[in-house]
ROSE-4610 file (N, C-alpha, C; in Angstrom, 1 decimal, always signed):
// ROSE-4610
residu = [M/M/M/G/G/G/G/G/G/K/K/K/T/T/T/G/G/G/C/C/C/R/R/R/F/F/F/G/G/G/A/A/A/E/E/E/D/D/D/I/I/I/A/A/A/S/S/S/E/E/E/A/A/A/F/F/F/A/A/A/Q/Q/Q/L/L/L/L/L/L/Q/Q/Q/R/R/R/P/P/P/G/G/G/W/W/W/Q/Q/Q/D/D/D/T/T/T/R/R/R/E/E/E/P/P/P/R/R/R/A/A/A/L/L/L/L/L/L/T/T/T/T/T/T/I/I/I/A/A/A/Q/Q/Q/R/R/R/L/L/L/L/L/L/Y/Y/Y/D/D/D/I/I/I/W/W/W/R/R/R/R/R/R/R/R/R/D/D/D/L/L/L/E/E/E/E/E/E/A/A/A/Y/Y/Y/V/V/V/A/A/A/W/W/W/A/A/A/A/A/A/T/T/T/Q/Q/Q/P/P/P/Q/Q/Q/A/A/A/T/T/T/L/L/L/P/P/P/S/S/S/P/P/P/E/E/E/D/D/D/R/R/R/A/A/A/L/L/L/I/I/I/L/L/L/E/E/E/T/T/T/L/L/L/T/T/T/T/T/T/I/I/I/D/D/D/R/R/R/M/M/M/L/L/L/D/D/D/G/G/G/L/L/L/S/S/S/A/A/A/K/K/K/A/A/A/R/R/R/T/T/T/A/A/A/F/F/F/L/L/L/Y/Y/Y/S/S/S/Q/Q/Q/L/L/L/D/D/D/G/G/G/L/L/L/T/T/T/Y/Y/Y/P/P/P/E/E/E/I/I/I/A/A/A/R/R/R/R/R/R/L/L/L/Q/Q/Q/V/V/V/S/S/S/V/V/V/R/R/R/M/M/M/V/V/V/Q/Q/Q/K/K/K/Y/Y/Y/M/M/M/T/T/T/Q/Q/Q/A/A/A/M/M/M/R/R/R/L/L/L/C/C/C/Y/Y/Y/L/L/L/A/A/A/D/D/D/L/L/L/S/S/S]
num = [1/1/1/2/2/2/3/3/3/4/4/4/5/5/5/6/6/6/7/7/7/8/8/8/9/9/9/10/10/10/11/11/11/12/12/12/13/13/13/14/14/14/15/15/15/16/16/16/17/17/17/18/18/18/19/19/19/20/20/20/21/21/21/22/22/22/23/23/23/24/24/24/25/25/25/26/26/26/27/27/27/28/28/28/29/29/29/30/30/30/31/31/31/32/32/32/33/33/33/34/34/34/35/35/35/36/36/36/37/37/37/38/38/38/39/39/39/40/40/40/41/41/41/42/42/42/43/43/43/44/44/44/45/45/45/46/46/46/47/47/47/48/48/48/49/49/49/50/50/50/51/51/51/52/52/52/53/53/53/54/54/54/55/55/55/56/56/56/57/57/57/58/58/58/59/59/59/60/60/60/61/61/61/62/62/62/63/63/63/64/64/64/65/65/65/66/66/66/67/67/67/68/68/68/69/69/69/70/70/70/71/71/71/72/72/72/73/73/73/74/74/74/75/75/75/76/76/76/77/77/77/78/78/78/79/79/79/80/80/80/81/81/81/82/82/82/83/83/83/84/84/84/85/85/85/86/86/86/87/87/87/88/88/88/89/89/89/90/90/90/91/91/91/92/92/92/93/93/93/94/94/94/95/95/95/96/96/96/97/97/97/98/98/98/99/99/99/100/100/100/101/101/101/102/102/102/103/103/103/104/104/104/105/105/105/106/106/106/107/107/107/108/108/108/109/109/109/110/110/110/111/111/111/112/112/112/113/113/113/114/114/114/115/115/115/116/116/116/117/117/117/118/118/118/119/119/119/120/120/120/121/121/121/122/122/122/123/123/123/124/124/124/125/125/125/126/126/126/127/127/127/128/128/128/129/129/129/130/130/130/131/131/131/132/132/132/133/133/133/134/134/134/135/135/135/136/136/136/137/137/137/138/138/138/139/139/139/140/140/140/141/141/141/142/142/142/143/143/143]
x = [-37.7/-36.6/-36.9/-38.1/-38.5/-38.1/-38.3/-37.9/-36.4/-35.6/-34.2/-33.6/-34.3/-33.8/-34.4/-35.5/-36.1/-37.2/-37.3/-38.4/-38.7/-39.9/-40.3/-39.6/-39.3/-38.6/-37.2/-36.5/-35.2/-35.2/-36.2/-36.4/-36.6/-37.4/-37.7/-36.4/-35.6/-34.4/-33.4/-33.3/-32.5/-33.0/-34.3/-34.9/-34.6/-34.8/-34.6/-33.1/-32.2/-30.8/-30.4/-30.9/-30.6/-31.0/-32.2/-32.7/-31.8/-31.4/-30.5/-29.1/-28.6/-27.3/-27.4/-28.6/-28.8/-28.8/-29.6/-29.7/-28.4/-27.5/-26.3/-25.3/-25.5/-24.6/-24.7/-23.6/-23.6/-24.0/-24.9/-25.3/-26.2/-26.9/-27.7/-28.9/-29.3/-30.4/-30.0/-28.8/-28.3/-28.2/-28.4/-28.2/-29.3/-28.9/-29.9/-30.9/-30.4/-31.3/-31.3/-31.9/-31.9/-32.5/-33.4/-34.0/-33.0/-32.2/-31.2/-30.1/-29.7/-28.7/-29.2/-30.5/-31.1/-31.1/-31.4/-31.4/-30.0/-29.0/-27.6/-27.2/-27.6/-27.2/-27.9/-29.2/-29.9/-29.2/-28.8/-28.2/-26.9/-26.1/-24.8/-25.1/-26.1/-26.5/-26.9/-27.6/-28.1/-26.9/-25.9/-24.7/-23.9/-23.9/-23.2/-23.9/-25.2/-25.9/-25.6/-25.6/-25.3/-23.9/-23.0/-21.6/-21.5/-22.1/-22.0/-22.7/-23.8/-24.5/-23.5/-22.8/-21.9/-20.8/-20.2/-19.2/-19.7/-20.9/-21.4/-21.6/-22.1/-22.3/-20.9/-19.9/-18.6/-18.0/-18.3/-17.8/-18.5/-19.8/-20.6/-20.1/-19.8/-19.3/-18.0/-17.1/-15.8/-16.0/-16.8/-17.1/-17.6/-18.4/-18.9/-17.8/-16.6/-15.5/-14.6/-14.8/-13.9/-14.4/-13.5/-13.9/-14.6/-15.7/-16.5/-15.6/-14.6/-13.8/-13.0/-12.7/-11.9/-12.7/-14.0/-14.8/-14.9/-14.9/-14.9/-16.2/-16.3/-17.5/-18.4/-19.7/-20.5/-20.0/-19.4/-18.9/-17.7/-16.8/-15.6/-16.1/-17.1/-17.6/-18.1/-18.8/-19.4/-18.2/-17.2/-16.0/-15.3/-15.2/-14.5/-15.3/-16.6/-17.5/-17.4/-17.4/-17.2/-15.9/-14.8/-13.5/-13.5/-14.0/-14.0/-14.8/-15.9/-16.7/-15.9/-15.2/-14.4/-13.3/-12.6/-11.5/-12.1/-13.2/-13.9/-14.2/-14.7/-15.1/-13.8/-12.8/-11.5/-10.9/-10.9/-10.3/-11.1/-12.3/-13.2/-12.6/-11.7/-11.1/-9.9/-9.6/-8.5/-9.0/-8.1/-8.4/-8.5/-9.1/-9.3/-7.9/-6.9/-5.6/-4.9/-5.0/-4.4/-5.1/-6.4/-7.1/-6.7/-6.6/-6.2/-4.8/-3.9/-2.5/-2.4/-3.1/-3.1/-3.6/-4.7/-5.3/-4.4/-3.7/-2.8/-1.6/-1.2/-0.1/-0.5/-1.6/-1.9/-2.7/-3.5/-4.2/-3.5/-2.9/-2.3/-0.8/-0.2/+1.2/+2.1/+1.6/+2.4/+3.5/+4.6/+5.6/+5.3/+5.9/+5.7/+5.9/+7.0/+7.1/+6.0/+5.5/+4.4/+3.2/+2.9/+1.7/+1.9/+3.0/+3.3/+3.0/+3.4/+3.1/+1.6/+0.9/-0.5/-1.3/-0.9/-1.6/-1.1/+0.0/+0.6/+1.0/+1.7/+2.3/+3.7/+4.4/+5.8/+5.8/+6.9/+7.1/+6.9/+7.5/+7.4/+5.9/+5.1/+3.6/+3.0/+3.4/+2.9/+3.3/+4.5/+5.0/+4.1/+3.8/+2.9/+1.5/+1.0/-0.3/-0.3/+0.8/+0.9/+1.0/+1.7/+1.9/+0.5/-0.3/-1.6/-2.5/-2.4/-3.2/-2.8/-1.5/-1.0/-1.3/-1.3/-1.7/-3.1/-4.0/-5.4/-5.5/-4.8/-4.8/-4.4/-3.3/-2.8/-3.8/-4.4/-5.4/-6.7/-7.0/-8.2/-7.9/-6.7/-6.3/-6.3/-6.0/-6.0/-7.4/-8.4/-9.8/-10.6]
y = [-55.3/-55.9/-56.0/-56.2/-56.3/-55.0/-53.8/-52.6/-52.5/-53.0/-53.0/-53.9/-55.1/-56.0/-55.8/-55.1/-54.9/-55.9/-56.9/-57.9/-58.7/-59.2/-60.0/-61.3/-61.9/-63.2/-63.0/-62.0/-61.7/-61.5/-60.8/-60.6/-61.9/-62.8/-64.1/-64.9/-64.9/-65.6/-65.1/-63.8/-63.3/-63.7/-63.6/-63.9/-65.4/-66.3/-67.7/-68.0/-67.4/-67.6/-67.0/-65.9/-65.3/-66.2/-66.8/-67.8/-69.0/-69.5/-70.6/-70.4/-69.2/-68.8/-68.6/-68.1/-67.9/-69.3/-70.2/-71.5/-72.3/-72.0/-72.7/-72.2/-71.0/-70.5/-71.2/-71.7/-72.4/-71.4/-71.8/-71.0/-69.8/-69.9/-68.7/-68.5/-69.6/-69.5/-68.6/-68.5/-67.7/-66.2/-65.9/-64.5/-63.7/-62.5/-61.6/-61.0/-60.7/-60.0/-60.8/-62.0/-62.8/-62.0/-61.2/-60.4/-59.4/-58.8/-57.9/-58.6/-59.8/-60.6/-61.1/-61.4/-61.8/-60.7/-59.5/-58.3/-58.0/-58.2/-57.9/-58.9/-60.2/-61.2/-60.9/-60.5/-60.1/-58.9/-57.9/-56.8/-57.2/-58.0/-58.5/-59.2/-60.0/-60.8/-59.8/-58.8/-57.8/-57.0/-56.7/-56.0/-56.9/-58.2/-59.1/-59.1/-59.1/-59.1/-57.8/-56.7/-55.4/-55.4/-55.9/-56.0/-56.8/-58.0/-58.8/-58.2/-57.5/-56.8/-55.7/-55.0/-53.9/-54.6/-55.7/-56.4/-56.9/-57.4/-57.9/-56.7/-55.6/-54.4/-53.9/-53.9/-53.5/-54.5/-55.8/-56.8/-56.6/-56.4/-56.2/-55.0/-53.9/-52.7/-52.9/-53.7/-54.0/-54.9/-55.9/-56.8/-56.1/-55.1/-54.3/-53.6/-53.4/-52.7/-53.7/-55.0/-56.0/-56.6/-57.1/-57.8/-59.1/-59.4/-60.6/-61.9/-62.0/-63.3/-63.5/-62.4/-62.5/-62.7/-62.7/-62.8/-64.3/-64.5/-65.8/-66.5/-67.8/-68.6/-68.3/-68.6/-68.4/-69.1/-70.3/-71.0/-70.2/-69.8/-69.0/-67.7/-67.1/-65.8/-66.0/-67.1/-67.4/-67.6/-68.3/-68.5/-67.1/-66.3/-65.0/-64.2/-64.1/-63.3/-63.9/-65.2/-65.8/-65.4/-65.5/-65.1/-63.6/-62.8/-61.4/-61.1/-61.8/-61.6/-62.0/-63.1/-63.6/-62.6/-62.1/-61.1/-59.9/-59.4/-58.2/-58.4/-59.5/-59.8/-59.8/-60.4/-60.5/-59.1/-58.3/-56.9/-56.0/-56.3/-55.5/-55.3/-56.1/-56.0/-55.0/-54.4/-53.5/-52.1/-51.1/-49.7/-49.4/-48.3/-47.9/-47.8/-47.2/-47.0/-48.4/-49.2/-50.6/-51.3/-51.3/-52.0/-51.4/-50.1/-49.4/-49.8/-49.8/-50.2/-51.6/-52.5/-53.9/-54.0/-53.3/-53.4/-52.8/-51.6/-51.0/-52.0/-52.7/-53.6/-54.8/-55.5/-56.7/-56.6/-55.6/-55.4/-54.5/-53.4/-52.4/-52.6/-53.5/-53.8/-52.6/-51.7/-50.6/-51.0/-50.3/-50.5/-49.8/-50.2/-49.5/-48.0/-47.5/-46.1/-45.4/-46.1/-45.5/-45.4/-46.5/-46.5/-45.5/-45.3/-44.3/-42.9/-42.6/-41.3/-41.1/-42.1/-42.0/-41.8/-42.5/-42.5/-41.4/-40.8/-39.7/-40.2/-41.4/-42.0/-42.4/-42.8/-43.3/-44.7/-45.1/-46.4/-47.4/-47.0/-47.9/-48.2/-47.2/-47.4/-48.3/-48.2/-49.1/-50.5/-50.7/-52.0/-52.6/-51.7/-52.1/-52.5/-51.7/-52.0/-53.4/-53.6/-54.9/-56.1/-55.9/-56.9/-57.3/-56.3/-56.5/-57.3/-56.8/-57.5/-58.9/-59.1/-60.5/-61.4/-60.9/-61.7/-62.1/-61.2/-61.6/-62.6/-62.5/-63.5/-64.9/-64.9/-66.1/-66.7/-65.9/-66.5/-67.0/-66.3/-66.7/-68.0/-68.2/-69.4/-70.6/-70.3/-71.4/-71.9/-71.0/-71.4/-72.0]
z = [+99.7/+99.0/+97.5/+97.1/+95.7/+94.9/+95.6/+94.9/+94.7/+95.5/+95.4/+94.4/+94.2/+93.2/+91.8/+91.7/+90.5/+90.1/+90.9/+90.6/+91.9/+91.9/+93.1/+93.2/+92.1/+92.1/+92.7/+92.3/+92.8/+94.3/+94.8/+96.3/+97.0/+96.4/+97.0/+97.0/+96.0/+96.0/+97.1/+97.2/+98.3/+99.7/+99.8/+101.1/+101.5/+100.5/+100.8/+101.0/+100.3/+100.5/+101.8/+102.2/+103.5/+104.7/+104.6/+105.6/+105.6/+104.4/+104.4/+105.0/+104.7/+105.4/+106.9/+107.3/+108.7/+109.4/+108.8/+109.4/+109.4/+108.5/+108.5/+109.5/+110.0/+111.0/+112.3/+112.8/+114.1/+115.2/+116.1/+117.2/+116.8/+115.7/+115.3/+116.3/+116.9/+117.9/+119.1/+119.4/+120.5/+120.2/+118.9/+118.5/+119.2/+119.8/+120.4/+119.5/+118.3/+117.3/+116.0/+115.9/+114.7/+113.5/+113.7/+112.6/+112.0/+112.9/+112.4/+111.6/+112.1/+111.5/+110.1/+110.0/+108.7/+107.8/+108.3/+107.4/+106.9/+107.7/+107.3/+106.3/+106.5/+105.5/+104.1/+104.2/+102.9/+102.2/+103.0/+102.4/+101.7/+102.4/+101.7/+100.5/+100.5/+99.2/+98.1/+98.5/+97.6/+97.0/+97.8/+97.4/+96.4/+96.7/+95.8/+94.4/+94.4/+93.1/+92.4/+93.1/+92.4/+91.9/+92.6/+92.2/+90.9/+90.9/+89.8/+88.6/+88.8/+87.7/+87.1/+88.0/+87.5/+86.7/+87.2/+86.5/+85.1/+85.1/+83.8/+82.8/+83.3/+82.4/+81.9/+82.8/+82.3/+81.3/+81.5/+80.5/+79.2/+79.2/+78.0/+77.2/+78.0/+77.3/+76.7/+77.4/+76.8/+75.6/+75.7/+74.6/+73.3/+73.5/+72.4/+71.6/+72.2/+71.5/+70.9/+71.1/+70.5/+69.2/+68.4/+67.2/+67.6/+66.8/+67.1/+67.2/+66.4/+66.4/+67.6/+68.4/+69.6/+70.9/+70.8/+72.0/+72.5/+73.8/+74.3/+74.1/+74.2/+74.1/+75.3/+75.2/+76.4/+77.7/+77.5/+78.7/+79.3/+78.4/+78.8/+79.5/+78.9/+79.4/+80.8/+81.1/+82.4/+83.4/+83.0/+83.8/+84.1/+83.1/+83.2/+84.2/+84.1/+85.0/+86.4/+86.6/+87.9/+88.6/+87.7/+88.2/+88.6/+87.8/+88.1/+89.4/+89.6/+90.8/+92.0/+91.9/+93.0/+93.3/+92.3/+92.5/+93.1/+92.6/+93.2/+94.6/+95.0/+96.4/+97.3/+96.7/+97.4/+97.6/+96.6/+96.7/+97.5/+97.8/+98.6/+100.0/+100.5/+101.8/+101.8/+100.6/+100.5/+100.5/+100.8/+100.7/+99.2/+98.9/+97.5/+96.7/+97.4/+96.8/+96.6/+97.6/+97.5/+96.3/+96.2/+95.1/+93.8/+93.7/+92.4/+92.1/+93.0/+92.8/+92.2/+92.9/+92.4/+91.0/+90.7/+89.3/+88.3/+88.6/+87.7/+87.4/+88.5/+88.3/+87.5/+87.8/+87.2/+85.9/+85.7/+84.5/+83.5/+84.0/+83.1/+82.9/+83.7/+83.6/+84.0/+84.9/+85.3/+86.3/+86.2/+87.2/+88.5/+89.6/+90.9/+90.8/+90.2/+90.1/+89.3/+88.3/+87.5/+88.4/+89.1/+90.0/+91.1/+91.6/+92.7/+92.2/+90.9/+90.3/+90.2/+89.7/+89.4/+90.7/+91.7/+93.0/+93.9/+93.5/+94.3/+95.7/+95.7/+96.9/+96.6/+97.7/+97.5/+96.9/+96.3/+95.8/+96.9/+98.1/+99.3/+99.6/+99.5/+99.8/+98.8/+97.5/+96.5/+96.8/+97.3/+97.7/+98.9/+99.8/+100.9/+100.4/+99.4/+98.8/+98.2/+97.4/+96.7/+97.6/+98.7/+99.7/+100.3/+100.6/+101.1/+100.1/+98.9/+97.8/+97.6/+97.5/+97.3/+98.5/+99.7/+100.9/+100.7/+100.3/+100.1/+99.0/+97.9/+96.9/+97.4/+98.2/+98.7/+99.7/+100.5/+101.5/+100.7/+99.6/+98.9/+98.2/+97.7/+97.1/+98.1/+99.3/+100.3/+100.7/+100.6/+101.0/+99.9]
């Protein structure tokens, strides 16, 4: 795990978090393969770390193109990154086209016909994608 995280301490953090999540699962003692479950939990944690790192790198690249006066404070930056991570995790449940349609609509302000042209799908399909994405947003808001 240390090779995948880049440092021993990161691997230790993932291992301890994986054990904590395993122990919090109701009925984990009844699992036929607890070691496999632990490995799966650790892999998901590792993917979350990689995702967050990618988002942070994208944010830093964007920030480098902005005037210094318009950049958010460190506190706001932390909130922005946390929100982006939550949105990214939520959108992970969508197909690539549904995710792209949602981002085109919400970030780029494109209309459904414009999104349909870019994705080479019908406007009706874009509506379905947006319904899926909005349902995930609604469910995430409830939890």
